[in-house]
C-alpha positions, 0 to 999 in steps of 0.5 A: 918683718918676716914672712913665711910662704906656704905653698898648699895644694889641698893634699894631706902633707900640704896641710901638715906643712901649713900647720907647722908654718902657723906655729912658726909665725905664731913664735917669731910674729911672722906673716904668713901667705897661703899661696895656691896656683891653679890651671885654667881649664882650656876647653875643646875648640869645638865645645860650646861652654861658658869660660869661667873667669880666671878671677872667680876661679881664684876667688873660689880657691882663696875661699877654700884655703880660707875654710882649710885654715879655719878648719885644720889650723883653727887660728886664733887671736895671736895676732899672726897676719894670714894672706891668702893668694890663688893665681893662675899658673 
């Protein structure tokens, strides 16, 4: 099985690349991985704030990826397996 990894930063260029990758995956019956990295916000040492767990940030970014794909790419029932992955880094 073939896998196509598409880095997504939510820019117009990455959305265009994601659309192109989706079409390639559909033609080649490939798995598609939409991948996003994010920075963990680090508050100043003297700030009194609640720190959001990295897992919550990753889940929020995965939700954003899913919404982007549903809105911009509009996948149909063509058997393209889509995986959403967000990691801190």
